[in-house]
N, CA, C and O of each residue as an XYZ file, in Angstrom:
324
protein
N      -1.885      9.369     19.745
C      -1.512      8.281     20.621
C      -0.621      7.316     19.854
O      -0.955      6.901     18.745
N       0.499      6.964     20.441
C       1.438      6.040     19.822
C       0.876      4.627     19.877
O       0.413      4.186     20.929
N       0.910      3.916     18.762
C       0.352      2.561     18.723
C       1.439      1.503     18.730
O       1.194      0.370     18.315
N       2.634      1.844     19.191
C       3.719      0.874     19.211
C       3.773      0.069     20.497
O       4.664     -0.767     20.645
N       2.876      0.282     21.416
C       2.867     -0.464     22.669
C       2.509     -1.916     22.389
O       1.373     -2.242     22.042
N       3.502     -2.773     22.548
C       3.293     -4.185     22.236
C       2.431     -4.843     23.306
O       2.572     -4.565     24.497
N       1.546     -5.709     22.865
C       0.728     -6.463     23.801
C      -0.474     -5.712     24.341
O      -1.179     -6.220     25.214
N      -0.716     -4.529     23.843
C      -1.873     -3.763     24.316
C      -2.906     -3.672     23.205
O      -2.604     -3.293     22.074
N      -4.126     -4.028     23.557
C      -5.212     -3.862     22.607
C      -5.642     -2.411     22.533
O      -5.228     -1.581     23.342
N      -6.468     -2.122     21.564
C      -6.935     -0.747     21.374
C      -7.661     -0.204     22.603
O      -7.498      0.966     22.949
N      -8.456     -1.039     23.261
C      -9.216     -0.560     24.427
C      -8.274     -0.174     25.568
O      -8.478      0.852     26.217
N      -7.261     -0.974     25.814
C      -6.313     -0.643     26.885
C      -5.567      0.647     26.557
O      -5.343      1.474     27.441
N      -5.183      0.826     25.301
C      -4.537      2.071     24.876
C      -5.476      3.255     25.085
O      -5.058      4.330     25.517
N      -6.738      3.039     24.775
C      -7.744      4.087     24.955
C      -7.881      4.448     26.434
O      -8.015      5.623     26.778
N      -7.847      3.450     27.297
C      -7.950      3.693     28.743
C      -6.737      4.480     29.235
O      -6.887      5.432     30.000
N      -5.547      4.095     28.805
C      -4.336      4.833     29.193
C      -4.447      6.290     28.748
O      -4.177      7.204     29.527
N      -4.841      6.499     27.510
C      -4.975      7.860     26.987
C      -6.016      8.646     27.801
O      -5.790      9.809     28.136
N      -7.144      8.017     28.116
C      -8.172      8.706     28.896
C      -7.647      9.091     30.275
O      -7.842     10.222     30.720
N      -6.982      8.156     30.954
C      -6.446      8.447     32.290
C      -5.460      9.611     32.214
O      -5.504     10.511     33.053
N      -4.584      9.603     31.233
C      -3.604     10.672     31.070
C      -4.287     12.026     30.858
O      -3.947     13.008     31.516
N      -5.245     12.069     29.942
C      -5.968     13.322     29.672
C      -6.740     13.797     30.906
O      -6.731     14.986     31.225
N      -7.400     12.877     31.591
C      -8.182     13.227     32.779
C      -7.280     13.812     33.857
O      -7.606     14.838     34.454
N      -6.144     13.163     34.107
C      -5.216     13.651     35.145
C      -4.665     15.032     34.789
O      -4.470     15.863     35.676
N      -4.416     15.283     33.521
C      -3.918     16.596     33.112
C      -4.971     17.684     33.336
O      -4.638     18.816     33.687
N      -6.226     17.336     33.132
C      -7.308     18.312     33.286
C      -7.721     18.521     34.732
O      -8.095     19.629     35.117
N      -7.657     17.458     35.541
C      -8.226     17.524     36.893
C      -7.209     17.399     38.016
O      -7.565     17.629     39.171
N      -5.981     17.051     37.737
C      -4.891     16.840     38.699
C      -5.115     15.661     39.645
O      -4.359     15.497     40.603
N      -6.113     14.856     39.405
C      -6.322     13.616     40.166
C      -6.830     12.560     39.189
O      -7.260     12.877     38.080
N      -6.773     11.315     39.612
C      -7.134     10.206     38.723
C      -8.652     10.045     38.624
O      -9.384     10.426     39.537
N      -9.113      9.485     37.522
C     -10.548      9.226     37.366
C     -10.976      7.991     38.162
O     -10.155      7.141     38.505
N     -12.260      7.912     38.442
C     -12.831      6.706     39.040
C     -13.044      5.673     37.934
O     -12.946      5.985     36.747
N     -13.335      4.449     38.340
C     -13.621      3.395     37.359
C     -14.838      3.780     36.523
O     -14.845      3.550     35.313
N     -15.850      4.349     37.129
C     -17.053      4.776     36.406
C     -16.710      5.870     35.396
O     -17.202      5.840     34.268
N     -15.883      6.825     35.781
C     -15.487      7.892     34.855
C     -14.699      7.326     33.680
O     -14.853      7.786     32.549
N     -13.858      6.336     33.941
C     -13.132      5.690     32.849
C     -14.124      5.000     31.915
O     -14.032      5.136     30.695
N     -15.066      4.264     32.489
C     -16.076      3.574     31.670
C     -16.805      4.568     30.778
O     -16.956      4.335     29.579
N     -17.251      5.662     31.353
C     -17.953      6.683     30.573
C     -17.040      7.290     29.507
O     -17.478      7.555     28.388
N     -15.776      7.508     29.856
C     -14.839      8.153     28.949
C     -14.431      7.308     27.752
O     -14.040      7.840     26.713
N     -14.524      5.986     27.901
C     -14.141      5.101     26.787
C     -15.344      4.330     26.249
O     -15.195      3.334     25.541
N     -16.528      4.803     26.596
C     -17.791      4.243     26.084
C     -18.002      2.767     26.418
O     -18.383      1.970     25.561
N     -17.748      2.421     27.679
C     -18.080      1.090     28.183
C     -19.203      1.241     29.196
O     -19.243      2.223     29.937
N     -20.109      0.284     29.233
C     -21.203      0.367     30.196
C     -20.886     -0.374     31.486
O     -21.498     -0.107     32.520
N     -19.942     -1.297     31.437
C     -19.649     -2.148     32.588
C     -18.378     -1.705     33.300
O     -17.305     -1.661     32.697
N     -18.500     -1.378     34.583
C     -17.310     -1.057     35.369
C     -16.480     -2.315     35.609
O     -15.269     -2.231     35.814
N     -17.117     -3.463     35.583
C     -16.406     -4.731     35.727
C     -15.425     -4.932     34.566
O     -14.305     -5.401     34.769
N     -15.845     -4.580     33.373
C     -14.971     -4.678     32.204
C     -13.791     -3.729     32.348
O     -12.658     -4.099     32.040
N     -14.042     -2.523     32.809
C     -12.959     -1.560     33.036
C     -11.992     -2.120     34.077
O     -10.775     -2.038     33.911
N     -12.538     -2.685     35.142
C     -11.711     -3.249     36.207
C     -10.783     -4.331     35.651
O      -9.612     -4.390     36.026
N     -11.287     -5.176     34.772
C     -10.467     -6.220     34.155
C      -9.354     -5.611     33.310
O      -8.222     -6.093     33.331
N      -9.670     -4.566     32.574
C      -8.643     -3.884     31.783
C      -7.583     -3.257     32.702
O      -6.389     -3.324     32.412
N      -8.022     -2.653     33.799
C      -7.084     -2.035     34.731
C      -6.156     -3.079     35.350
O      -4.957     -2.838     35.491
N      -6.701     -4.223     35.716
C      -5.874     -5.304     36.272
C      -4.826     -5.733     35.245
O      -3.660     -5.939     35.584
N      -5.252     -5.866     33.987
C      -4.306     -6.213     32.929
C      -3.212     -5.178     32.769
O      -2.053     -5.525     32.544
N      -3.572     -3.908     32.884
C      -2.581     -2.834     32.764
C      -1.604     -2.837     33.936
O      -0.423     -2.535     33.763
N      -2.094     -3.176     35.122
C      -1.207     -3.304     36.287
C      -0.235     -4.457     36.051
O       0.970     -4.313     36.258
N      -0.760     -5.593     35.621
C       0.077     -6.778     35.402
C       1.146     -6.544     34.338
O       2.235     -7.114     34.416
N       0.842     -5.712     33.348
C       1.803     -5.434     32.279
C       2.712     -4.249     32.606
O       3.590     -3.905     31.814
N       2.507     -3.621     33.773
C       3.391     -2.542     34.210
C       3.078     -1.172     33.654
O       3.936     -0.291     33.679
N       1.853     -0.966     33.145
C       1.492      0.338     32.582
C       0.884      1.288     33.605
O       0.974      2.506     33.451
N       0.269      0.744     34.640
C      -0.311      1.586     35.691
C      -0.015      0.986     37.064
O       0.321     -0.192     37.193
N      -0.151      1.826     38.074
C      -0.065      1.404     39.472
C      -1.320      1.903     40.168
O      -1.792      3.008     39.900
N      -1.856      1.084     41.063
C      -3.058      1.460     41.816
C      -2.839      1.098     43.283
O      -2.423     -0.017     43.595
N      -3.119      2.038     44.178
C      -3.082      1.742     45.611
C      -4.409      1.097     45.986
O      -5.475      1.686     45.806
N      -4.327     -0.108     46.503
C      -5.554     -0.814     46.858
C      -6.306     -0.096     47.964
O      -5.716      0.509     48.859
N      -7.621     -0.181     47.873
C      -8.555      0.337     48.877
C      -8.535      1.858     49.008
O      -9.048      2.401     49.986
N      -7.954      2.540     48.042
C      -7.959      4.002     48.047
C      -8.520      4.481     46.719
O      -8.101      4.002     45.665
N      -9.450      5.408     46.750
C     -10.027      5.914     45.498
C      -9.066      6.859     44.773
O      -8.226      7.511     45.393
N      -9.205      6.914     43.483
C      -8.485      7.876     42.639
C      -6.966      7.807     42.795
O      -6.298      8.837     42.879
N      -6.430      6.591     42.832
C      -4.982      6.449     43.002
C      -4.314      5.807     41.791
O      -3.202      5.293     41.914
N      -4.950      5.820     40.640
C      -4.346      5.254     39.434
C      -3.230      6.184     38.964
O      -3.441      7.377     38.751
N      -2.043      5.608     38.809
C      -0.890      6.363     38.305
C      -0.357      5.661     37.065
O      -0.211      4.439     37.044
N      -0.074      6.432     36.051
C       0.545      5.891     34.849
C       2.048      5.767     35.088
O       2.667      6.658     35.669
N       2.622      4.669     34.643
C       4.074      4.485     34.745
C       4.730      5.134     33.526
O       4.044      5.562     32.598
N       6.052      5.202     33.535
C       6.784      5.737     32.376
C       6.452      4.937     31.126
O       6.345      5.493     30.033
N       6.290      3.633     31.293
C       5.935      2.756     30.169
C       4.626      3.216     29.532
O       4.508      3.244     28.307
N       3.648      3.575     30.353
C       2.357      4.040     29.847
C       2.494      5.410     29.199
O       1.909      5.666     28.147
N       3.259      6.278     29.822
C       3.416      7.629     29.284
C       4.087      7.595     27.922
O       3.824      8.457     27.083
N       4.948      6.614     27.689
C       5.569      6.468     26.368
C       4.542      6.171     25.286
O       4.761      6.516     24.125
N       3.418      5.534     25.640
C       2.388      5.207     24.644
C       1.514      6.399     24.312
O       0.787      6.370     23.320
N       1.569      7.455     25.125
C       0.704      8.616     24.893
C       1.397      9.703     24.084
O       0.769     10.698     23.723
N       2.649      9.529     23.801
C       3.399     10.545     23.035
C       3.190     10.397     21.557
O       3.746     11.168     20.774
């Protein structure tokens, strides 16, 4: 995982990497609970806060009120190379 993504903490980078790996394996996005389990967090609320931060910084897009719609942007994919 590339660590040159400015303004991203290790946990957010870990979440991006997990989402990317999950989508490659399953062809659909993980749920918030699956992300929490995948990055060793117990609180889905904490994951939700990280996801909001990633949306605000342009690393992911999420369709509101629809499950499994997290998409990584090109900016996020650059951090996984």
